[in-house]
N, C-alpha and C positions, 0 to 999 in steps of 0.2 A: 421517552423510550416507546418503541412500537413492538407489537407482537404480530408476526405475519404467519398465517397457517399455510404450510405447503408440505410436511415430512413424516418420515417413518420413525419407528421406535428405535431408541439407542440404548445400549446397555452399559453400565458403569465399568470402571477401569481396572487395569492390571498392569504389571510391568511389561516392558517390551518383550515379546516372546522371542526365544532363541530361534535363529534362522528366519527372522522376519524378512519379507521380500523388499521392505522399504527402509530408507533412512530419512531422518528429519533433521534439518540444520537451521539454526537461527543466525542471521547475519545482520549486524547493526553497522551504521556508517563508521563509527569510531567508538572508543571506550569512554570518552569524556565529553560532556556537553555543558554549555552554560544554561542557566535557568531561563526557560522560555524558548530555547532553541528547538526547532522541530527535530525529533529523533526518528530518522527513517530506518526502516528495517524490512526484512523479508524472511519468509519461511521457504525453504527448499525441500520438497518431498521428492525423493529419487527412488526409482526402481532398480535395486541392485541384484535382482534375480535374473534368471534366464528365460522367464515366462512373462507374458503380458499380465499385468495386475489391473483389475477393474476397481476404480475408486468411487467413493461417494463424493459429494461436492466439497471442495477445498475452500473453506471460508470460515471466519470467526462466527458469523451470524448463524451459520447452519448447524453448529454444535459439534461437528466432527473434529474440527481444528480448535484447540484451546491454547490460550496463552495466559500465564499468571506472572505478575510482577510483585516481587517481595522487597520490602525495605530491609535495611541492615539488621533491624531488630526482629525480623521474621514476620512482621505483620504484612498483610496483603493489601496492595494498592487497589482501590475500587475499579471496576470496569471489566472489559473483556469482550463486550458486544455493544453495538449501538442500536440493534434491534434483535428480536428473537424470531427465527424462522423455523417452523416445523414442517418438514418435507413429508408428503404423502406419495409413496411410490407404489406402483402396481405390483411388482414382484420384489425388486431390490432397488436401492438407491445407488448401487455401484454400477453406474452406466458410463463412466469415463475410462476408456482403455489407455493404460500407460505402458508403453512397450519397454523391453529391457534397456536399461541405461537412460531411459527418459526421465524427465523431471517436470513437476508442476510448481508454480510459485505463487505465494500469497504476499502481496506488498502491503505495507502498512506504515502509519506514523503513530508512534506510541501514544501521543497526546490525543489522537482521535478516539482511542478506545480505553485508555487507562489514565487515572489521575483524579484530582479533586476539582471542584468548581473553581475556575480561575476568573480573570477579569472580563472574559467574554461571555456572552449569553450561551446557554447550553446548545442552542440550535446551531451555533457556529462550529460545534464539534471540535473544540480545541481546549483540552483540560490542562490543569496545572500539575506539573511534576516538581515537587519541592527539591531543594538541594539535599544531597546525601548519596549514599551508595545503594545500588539496587541489583537484584538478580532476576533475570528473565528466564522462565521455564516454558516449555511448550510440548504438546503431545497431539497426535492424530489418531483418531479411532477408526481403524481400517474396517473392522468387522466384529461385531458382538463383543466389544470391550478389549479387543486385541490392540492395545495402545502402542504406538510407535513414539518414543520419547526423544526429544532433542537434548543435547548437552546444554546445561544452563550457561547463559551469557551474563557476565557482570558488567555493569556500567555505572558511571558516576555523574551527578549533576552538581555543578559548582555555581557560585554567585556570578552574576553578570559584571563585566568590567564596563567603564563609562561608555566606550565606543559601542559596545554590544548593546548596552541599554538604550542608546539613541536609536539604533536600528530596530530594536524590539518595540519601542514605543511607537514608532512609525508603522511597523507591521501591525500592531494591535489596532491602530487608528484605521488602517486600510481595511482590515478584515472585519471590523466591527459594523461596517455598513452592510445591511441586508442587500444581497445581490438583486433582489426583486425591486429594490428602490434605486438601483444604479441608474445614472444618467450616462450619456456618451462621455461627458467630462470625467466622471468617476472611473470609467473603464480606461480612458486614455491616461489618467493619472496613475492607475495601478500598473499598466503596462510600461509606462515611462519609468516608474520606480524600479520595477523588475529589471528593466534594461540597464539602469544605472548600477544596481546592485551587482549584476553579473559582470558588467564592465570593470567594476572595481575589484571583484573577487569571483572568479569562475566557480568557486566552491561555496558560494553564498547559500546558507541554509533556508533563507526565507523566500527566495524567488519562486521555487516550485510550490511551496505551501500557499502562497497567494494565488497562484494559478489554480490550485486544487480547491482551496477553501472558499475562495471568492467565486468559484464556479464561473469563470469567465466565458466558458462555452455557452452556458445558459444565458449569460448577459448578451453575448454576441447574437444569439438567435432571437432575443427579444428586442434588442435595440436596433435602430436604423443605421447600421454600419455596412461598409462595402467589403469586398473580398480582400482588400489590402489589410484590414484588421485581422481577418482570419490568418493571412500569411504572416502577419506580425506575431500572432500567438504561436503558430506552429513553429516559427523560427526560434522563438524563445524556448519552447519545449525541446527542439532539436539541439540547441546549444547546451542545455542542461544534460540531455542524454549523452552527448559527446564528451563534454568536459568533466562530467562526474560519472563516466561509464563504469568506473571501478567500484562504485558504491551503490547501495540500494536507492539513493536519490536519483541517480542516473537511470537505474532500472525502472523506477517509477515513471520517470519522464518518457522513457521508451514505450512503456505500456500505455501511457496516456496518448502518445502519438498514434499508436496502433488501435486506439479505441477502447482501451481498458478491457475489463472482463466481459461486460454485457453488450457493448455497442458493436455495430457491424460496419463502422466507418473505417475499418482498417485499410491502410493505403499501401499496397504491395510495392509501389514504385519507390517508397522510402528505402527499401532494402536494408533495414536496420540490422537484420541478422548478420549479414556479411560486413556491413560498415563497422559494427561494434564487436566483431568476432574476438573471442578471447577475454571478454569482460563479463561481469555480472549482467550489465545492461544488455549485452549481446545475447547471453543465454536466455534472458527473459524475452527479448525480441524474437529469437528463434522459436520459442515456445508459442508466443502469441501469433506469429506469422503462420506457423503450422496449423494452429487452431483455426485461424481465419480461412486458410485454404481449405481445410476439411469442411468448414461450415458452408463454403461456396459450392463444394461438390455434393453435399448431403441433400437429399430430396426434401421438399417442405413437409412438415408434419401433417 
C-alpha cells in the first residue's frame, strides 16, 4: 500500500441530501460470477440538475468516491483502495465542470480493490473473492459531507466448473509473471492466449484482465517489438470494446483504447463514441473523447 500526498480536507458523511444535483449508479457485468472470474463494474455519476456542477476528483484513491462490499453475514470485505491520495488544492478541489445531463465514469474490477490475499502476489493487484452472496454499496462526497449514495447492488460468487477452472489456472499462470521480466515470447504467448479466448467466447472475462493486469503496454514499450505488435494489442482491445459494449468490460476496453484516465494517447480517429453509440461502452467513450478534446484545447499550465 502506498500513501501519496496531493489533497484537501474532507468531512464525514450524511444521507444523500434532498434535491441533490447528482445521482450515483453502480453497474456490474452480471449478477453471478464463478470464483476467480474478474468482476467488472463502473460507477456512473450524473448531473440531473439544470446547472453545471463542479466536481472533485472521481476515484477510489482520492477518497471522494467510496465503495464497500459486504458479505451475506454483514461483515465487510477488506479493501476499497490500492493507495491513499491526499489532495492539496489552492481554493477548492472541485475543478471538474460537469454540465447538465453529463456524466463521469469510474471503471473498476472488484478484485483489484476488494478481497482477501489470493494465489497471486499482492503486487499483481488481484485479490480473492470467496464463494457466497455480496452487497456492493457506494457513495460520492460532493462537498463537505453531502454524500450522494448509489442503490446497493447484490451479486453472487459460485464455485468454478471444470472448464472454468482450466481457464482460470492458465490465467493465473500468465499473470503471475512480473511484466518487468517478460520476454518477447511471454508477450506473444499472452496475446495468442487472449486471441484464442476471444475467438472461442467473445464475452470471455479473462482476456481484458490479462491486457490490464499484465500491463502489456509497458511490456511493448520495454521490449524490442515492432508496430505490428501494437496493432495486435489495439485490435484485441477494440474487439472487446465492440463485442462486450453493453457491459462494463467493454466500457473498460474502450477507455483503455482512448488512453484511460491519465494518458494523453487518445486517438480521435477511433471514433468510438459514434461506433459504440447506445451502449455503456459508447457512453464512456463519449465522455473520454470529450475530455481528450478539451485537454487539447486547454492552454498548458
